[in-house]
C-alpha positions in Angstrom: 4.3 14.0 -0.1 7.0 15.3 -2.6 10.3 16.1 -1.1 11.6 19.8 -1.2 13.5 20.1 -4.1 17.0 20.7 -2.3 16.3 16.7 -0.9 16.0 15.3 -4.1 19.0 17.3 -6.1 20.9 15.8 -3.0 19.5 12.5 -3.3 20.4 12.3 -7.2 23.8 13.4 -6.3 24.2 10.3 -3.9 22.7 8.4 -6.9 24.7 9.4 -8.8 21.9 10.6 -11.8 22.6 12.9 -13.7 19.7 15.0 -15.9 21.7 13.8 -18.8 20.9 10.6 -17.8 18.1 8.2 -19.1 16.1 6.6 -16.5 14.4 3.7 -17.1 11.8 3.0 -13.8 10.7 -1.0 -12.6 9.8 -2.9 -10.1 8.5 -5.9 -9.1 5.1 -7.2 -10.0 2.3 -6.6 -8.0 4.3 -3.1 -7.5 2.0 0.1 -8.8 3.8 3.4 -7.7 6.6 3.4 -11.1 4.3 6.0 -11.7 5.2 8.5 -8.9 8.8 8.0 -9.5 8.5 9.0 -12.9 6.8 12.6 -11.8 9.5 13.2 -9.4 11.1 12.9 -12.2 9.5 14.9 -14.4 8.1 17.5 -12.0 11.5 18.0 -10.6 12.5 19.1 -14.6 14.6 15.7 -16.1 14.0 16.3 -19.4 10.7 13.8 -20.7 12.1 12.4 -23.6 14.6 10.2 -21.2 12.4 9.4 -18.2 11.2 5.4 -19.4 8.7 2.7 -17.9 9.4 -0.3 -18.3 6.7 -2.4 -19.9 6.6 -5.8 -17.1 7.9 -6.2 -14.1 11.2 -7.4 -12.6 9.9 -11.0 -12.4 9.1 -10.5 -16.4 12.4 -9.4 -17.3 14.1 -12.5 -15.3 12.4 -14.5 -16.5 13.2 -13.5 -20.7 16.9 -14.0 -19.6 17.4 -10.6 -18.1 20.6 -9.6 -17.3 20.5 -8.8 -13.2 22.7 -7.4 -10.5 22.3 -9.5 -7.3 25.2 -7.0 -5.2 23.6 -4.9 -2.4 22.9 -1.7 -2.6 23.2 1.0 -0.2 20.1 3.3 -0.2 21.4 6.6 1.5 19.2 7.7 3.9 17.8 11.4 4.4 18.8 12.2 7.1 22.6 11.7 6.2 22.8 14.1 2.9 24.0 17.8 2.6 21.6 20.3 1.7 21.0 23.7 0.5 24.6 23.9 -1.3 25.6 23.1 -5.3 24.5 19.8 -6.5 25.2 18.0 -10.1 21.9 17.5 -10.3 21.2 21.2 -10.1 19.8 23.7 -8.3 15.7 23.0 -8.5 13.1 25.4 -7.5 9.9 24.3 -6.5 7.0 22.4 -8.3 4.1 24.4 -9.9 2.3 21.8 -10.8 1.3 20.7 -7.5 -1.5 22.5 -5.8 -2.3 21.7 -1.8 -6.3 21.8 -0.5 -6.5 25.3 -0.2 -5.8 26.2 -4.4 -8.7 23.0 -4.8 -10.7 24.8 -1.8 -10.6 28.2 -4.6 -12.1 26.2 -7.1 -14.7 24.8 -5.2 -15.6 28.7 -3.6 -14.9 29.9 -7.7 -18.2 27.7 -8.8 -15.2 25.6 -10.5 -16.5 25.5 -13.9 -13.4 26.0 -16.1 -12.0 22.5 -14.0 -11.8 18.9 -14.3 -10.8 16.7 -11.1 -10.2 13.2 -11.9 -10.3 11.0 -8.7 -8.3 7.3 -9.3 -8.7 5.5 -5.8 -10.3 2.3 -6.5 -14.0 1.2 -4.3 -13.3 3.9 -1.9 -14.1 6.5 -4.0 -17.9 5.3 -3.3 -17.0 6.0 1.2 -17.1 9.8 0.1 -15.6 11.9 -2.8 -15.3 15.6 -4.4 -18.7 16.9 -5.4 -18.9 16.7 -9.0 -15.6 14.6 -9.3 -14.9 11.9 -12.2 -14.2 8.5 -11.0 -11.7 7.4 -13.0 -10.0 4.2 -11.3 -6.0 3.3 -11.4 -6.3 -0.3 -12.1 -8.2 1.3 -16.0 -5.2 1.8 -17.2 -2.9 -1.5 -16.7 -3.5 -5.2 -18.7 -5.0 -6.3 -15.8 -4.6 -5.9 -11.6 -2.7 -9.2 -11.7 -0.2 -7.0 -14.1 0.0 -3.3 -12.9 3.3 -2.7 -14.7 2.1 -3.3 -18.0 0.2 -0.7 -19.6 -3.1 -0.7 -22.1 -2.4 0.7 -25.5 -2.7 4.5 -25.8 -6.5 3.6 -28.4 -7.4 2.2 -25.0 -6.6 5.0 -22.3 -7.8 7.5 -24.7 -11.1 5.3 -24.6 -11.2 4.9 -21.5 -11.2 8.4 -20.5 -14.2 9.8 -23.3 -16.2 6.7 -21.8 -15.7 8.7 -18.6 -16.5 12.2 -20.3 -13.1 13.7 -20.1 -11.0 15.3 -23.1 -7.5 15.5 -22.7 -6.5 17.9 -24.2 -9.3 20.2 -23.4 -8.9 24.1 -22.6 -10.1 23.8 -19.0 -8.2 23.5 -16.3 -7.6 19.9 -14.5 -6.7 18.2 -11.1 -5.9 14.7 -10.4 -6.7 13.3 -7.0 -6.4 9.3 -5.4 -6.2 8.6 -2.0 -2.2 8.7 -0.8 -0.9 10.7 -4.0 0.4 7.7 -5.6 -1.7 6.0 -8.2 -2.6 10.0 -9.3 0.6 9.3 -11.0 -1.6 7.1 -13.2 -3.6 9.3 -14.5 -1.3 11.9 -15.1 0.9 9.7 -17.0 -1.9 8.7 -18.9 -3.3 12.2 -19.8 0.2 13.0 -21.1 0.0 9.9 -23.2 -2.9 11.5 -24.8 -1.3 14.7 -25.6 -2.3 16.3 -22.6 0.6 18.8 -22.6 2.1 18.4 -19.2 4.6 21.1 -19.0 2.2 23.5 -19.2 1.6 23.1 -15.3 -1.0 25.8 -14.5 -3.4 23.9 -16.8 -3.0 20.3 -14.7 -1.6 19.9 -11.4 -1.9 16.9 -8.8 -3.3 17.8 -5.8 -0.5 15.6 -3.1 -2.3 15.9 0.1 -4.9 14.0 -2.1 -7.8 12.3 0.3 -5.9 11.4 3.0 -6.2 15.4 3.6 -9.3 16.5 2.1 -11.3 13.6 3.9 -10.0 14.0 7.3 -10.7 17.8 7.0 -14.1 19.5 8.7 -13.8 22.5 6.1 -14.0 20.8 2.7 -17.1 19.9 0.6 -17.4 16.4 0.2 -20.8 14.1 -1.3 -21.4 10.0 -1.5 -23.4 10.9 -4.4 -22.2 9.1 -8.1 -21.9 10.8 -11.2 
């Protein structure tokens, strides 16, 4: 789940990250949560033009002769941060591009014809999903399952949407979901790469609790039917 805004701001201060900084997000091979980090910064107002995902892994960077730091890094713990006061990163408000279970239930209560739901899980989608959800596994966006940090080009990304029957620029609302709120961020980034304006936060949202919550509740509609 997303951190509270004051916790995020305090953490950025602890890391000495400012709102004017360019952020390059990278990870070791086979890691797929870099888009979640991108989404956190994006959601809490960091300038999107200053957020970058490295195409490739740390191992590939080293193999290419890139410099690395070998000094240990101390990661601050949430319990040690001072919350509630002014921060250099700024006072942040609760994000409006994240929805909860009640908001998704409202979509079904209102027939849902003006909203698309995209589910980015892998094979577990077959075991149960929201009725009418469009299945686009997060692995489709990357070059290969063994290269999770290298994205396909924009034309390929756009074709994946088209083949799934999704217009990234549709006037309909889009809610993105997954298993635990991580791989869903691949879908959000893919939408932005195809030109969807994520600044319009009422039109494109992430269901943060995703299937981990929806699948466990008795009141939520579910199906095994594939479309």
